[in-house]
N, C-alpha and C positions, 0 to 999 in steps of 0.2 A: 726173451721168454714171454713178454708182455706183450709183444706185436703179436705172436704166435696165441696167444690167451685172449687177446680182441678179436682173431679172425680164426675163433672156432667154431662157427657156423658154416663160413664160406662154402659156395656149392651145397649148403643144403635151403630149403624151401620150407614157410612155416604158414600154417593158415590158423588165425586168432577169431573165433567170434567174439561179437559183443567188441569188437577194437576200434573203434572210431574214436572211443575217449576211456578216460579214467583208466582201470585197472587194464585194461585190452589195450588204451594205445601204449601204455608204461610196458608190458609186453613187448611188443611190437618196436617200439623202440632200443628196448635193450636186445633183442638179437638180432634187428637188423644193425645198431652198432656191432656187431660181431660179426658181422658179413652175411646174414641172410638174407634173402629174399621171402616179403613176408608180402600175404595177403591178409585185408582187416576184412571182415563181412561185419555189419550192423543192418537192423530192423527199421531204423529211421522214420519212424513211426510211434507214437505215444499208442499205450493201451488202456483199454475202459477203465481198469480196475486199479492201475498202477498212479499212484499218487503222487509222480514228479514224471518230469519231462524227460519220453527216451530220448536217443542219439536222434539227429537231425540230416538231413542230406548233404548239409554246411557242413557239419563237425566231420563228416564222414570224409567229403573234401578236403579240407581243412587238415586234418588229420594225412589223409593222402599227398598231401602237396609240403607235409613235414618231413613226413619219413625220405619223400623221395629229393625232398631237398639236401638231406645227407648224403644221396647218395647211392640210397640202398634201391635195390629192383622192387617196386612195390602196386601194388594193387589194389584198388577199392571196388569193393560189392555191395549190393544189395539185398540182404537175405532174410528173411522169416525163416530162423530155424525150426520154428513148430510145421511147416510146409516142407515134406520129403521132396514133393516136385522140385521147392526152390534150391532146394540143400542140393541135391544131385546135379542142377545146372550151374551150380554154383562152383561146387568143387569138379566140374568139367572144366568149367573156364579157367580156374586154376590151372588143375593140368597142361590145360593147354599152352597158358603161359607160360610156367615154370616147367615145365617137362616132371612134372610127379609131385611126390610128395612128404616129406620127411618128418614132419612138426607137424601135431592137430593141438591145439588147446581152445578146451571146452571153458570159456570164458561166459557168455553168454546167459545172464541170470536176470531174474523180476524179484522183488520183492513189496507185497501189501504186510498192513497188521488189520485184526480184525479177529473177536472173540469167535468163538466155533459157530455160537448161533446166530452168529450175523455174515460169515464166510457164503458168499452164492456161488455156484456154482460153475461163473463166470470168472469168477477171483481163484476159486482151487485151478479151476482148467488154463488159465494164463499162466500163472504160477509155475506146477506139473509140465504142460507143456513147453515151453523154453528152459528150465531149468533141465527138467528130466527128458523128455522126450529129445529136444533139440539137441541136447549131448549122443542121445541113443542113433538120431539120425543122421549126427554128420559119423562117430563110429561106424554104423553102418558101409555107408559108403568110402569112406578114406580108408580104414584097415584092411579091407582086402587089399588097394594099392599096395601100401606097407608090404603083406604079405608075400605079394609077386614080388617085390622088390628084397623081402629078406632083412628090411630092416624098418624103424619106424620109433616114434615116441608120442604119447600120448599122454597129455597133461590136460585132469578136470578140475575144475574148480568147484570143489564144494562151499563147507562151511561147517562153524563149530557149530552151524544147526544142524548139520550134519551127523554131530555127534551126540549130540545131545537134544532137552528139549527147550525152545525159549515162549515164553508167553506171546499170547495175539499172533499167533505164528506157526498153526498147528499145516495148513498146506507148504511151509517152504521148509518146514523141517522134513516132512517128509520127503520133498522131492530131493533134499539136499542129501539125506540118509539113502536114495534111493540111487543119486551117483555116486555116490561109495560103495553101495553094491553090486552098480555097475562093473564101477574101476575094477573092486578084486575078480570078477568072476572073469571079466574081458584080460585082466591080465593073466586070467590060470589057461583059456582059452590059445591063448597070442604068443605065449611063453616061446615054444617052440619052434618060430618065424623070425627071433631078435628084435623083438617088440616088447618096449617096455611098456608098462599103463599103471601113471600112478596120480595120485589128486592130491591137493592142497586146501586144506581148509581156513581161510582167514578168522581173527575176528574181524571187529569192526574197523573197517578203514576206512580213512577221510575219503570223502566222496559227496558230488552234489543228491547221491538220493536220501543222503539222511534227513537235510533241512524238508524233503517233500514227507515222510515219514515221521516228522516231527510234529507236519499238520495234523496228520491225523489223529495224534495224541497232545495237539495244543503245547507241545510243550512251550516254555519260557525260560529254559536254562541253556548252555551248551548241548547242542545237539551230540558231537563227540560223546561228551561227558557224560550224557546220560547211556548211550547206547555201548560205552565199554566200561561200565559199573566194576565186571567181570574183569578184567583185564588187569594180573598183576604188576605188570611195570606199566606205571603211572606219569612216570616222567617225561615221556614223548609219545606221539601217535605214531601208528600203523598209516606208512602211504602205499600209494599200488606201487613204488619203485622195490618198497621191500617184498611185496608177492610176485613181480618181473623177476624179482635174484632170484627164489625159489623156482621157479620156472625155468629159466635160464637153465639151472643145473640140471632139474631134472630132467630137461629137453637135450644136455651135454651128454657124453661118453665117459666123462666122469664118474656119474650114477649109473653106471651099466648095468648093474648087479644088484638096481632098485626095483622091483616092480609089484602090482598090488599094494603097495605102501601110502599112509596118507599122513600128511607131512601137515604139520599143525604150524599156523605163522599168526597167532593167537595173543601175543603179548602173554601169556604162563593163563589163558583162559580154564583152559581146559585138563590142566596140571592136577586139579583135586579129582577128576573122573569123571 
């Protein structure tokens, strides 16, 4: 039974955006370890209003090499999900390589912190375009392939900011609320085609981006501790693997009757409403 579980994604293919590092890479590792062919795509250049380094070509290449080293069928592609033409070409390449797509994980996302009066149009657009428009473009070009196949799993990574407001980030909250709305509406549209569409809302996850955000606030304390004050579980930290485990379940047939759902992996942050 254990061996069967470890191969529950054999003959399945997955596309993970923002897959070169952190949560995206953890998701790719998890699915690949269970037999999936995985395509990881990432932007591989910095953005003007984002206060931390984005993934690099080196990150992407190293992650592909790591996954391929485990024997997994792996593909790494540079793609800016804000650009529909790039998204279309990327998906075409993945389908050409893998013969189809069974699993789409919309993980690409960015955040910056500004009070309302200081949010520039550029900062607004970068966050909304990566987090929400990018999710839309990927769904637009992958889901029709799933409809033809009469099978598919779409997992969108939202945030606790998609369920409640967070200070200094109305653009991020707007984007992540939008991801949840998109998830529910798309789930209704494609349910008759045996396609499940769900969302995950992480709380604060250990990540390199936390230090970049801390620089915007001039923090002199533990960064994770500052950004996780709403967590009820405080004796351990949420890691990328915790999110990957939830994605793995939503991408599996164990969750076949779950669609349009939002799962919170937030250490209880949203328990109070």
